[in-house]
C-alpha positions, 0 to 999 in steps of 0.5 A: 810044956807050951809049944804054940801061943794061939790068939784070936784076932778081932778085939784081941790083936785088932780093934775098931777105932770107934770105941762104941762099935760093939759088932763083929769086925769081919762084917764091918770090914766087908761092908766098909770095903765096898765103899769107894776110898775105904781106908782100913787104918781109919777104921781099925788098928792093930794092938802094936804093944802085944804084937811087939811083945809076941815078936820077942817070943818067936824063938821060944814059941810057934805063934798062930792066929785063929780067927773067924773070917778073912779080915786078916787078909786086908793089905793094910795088915796082912804083911805085919801079921805075917811078920809075927805069926807063923800060921793064921787059921781062918774058921771061915776057910776051915769051914768050922766054928770057933764055938765048937771044940772040934775046931781046936782039935783040928788046929792041934792036928794041923800043927802036930802038937798035943792039945795041951801044948797050945795056950789060946787067948780070945776075948769071947768066953764062949770060944775060951770054953770050947778051947778048954773043953777040947783040951787046950790051955786057954784064957779070956783076953781082957788086957794086954798086961794080963796076957803078958803076965800070963805068958811071962809068969809060968812060961818064963822058966820054960825054955 
């Protein structure tokens, strides 16, 4: 039985406003943050549709984020994320990498759940593969509709 829904942040819940930007969001934010007058919301936006859907799942599941860096601490999004997610894990702060299956074992231990009780979504197939190797249920994020269908389908009967 799934007890925890675990999400990547960058390009799953948070996106760059510039669709042509293909790099990582944490380094971009760190660079832009040094610029006078930097406005986070001019460069990034949250996935409101998915966040609203997840908010409705709070009574049934623990909602968590596993992200690479610390962009989630930006003032512009921190409070909104904290309203939806119970725990936010940073690979940087845990001193682990999302490409290593041991990272997911650590998160399960911290959450006091079995690996198989976590369903993880990430836009990186490498990270999804590592999570699967660790024993999590995991799926690659492509679209909101796929995630919503994945959660609403087999998990809808889980009460």
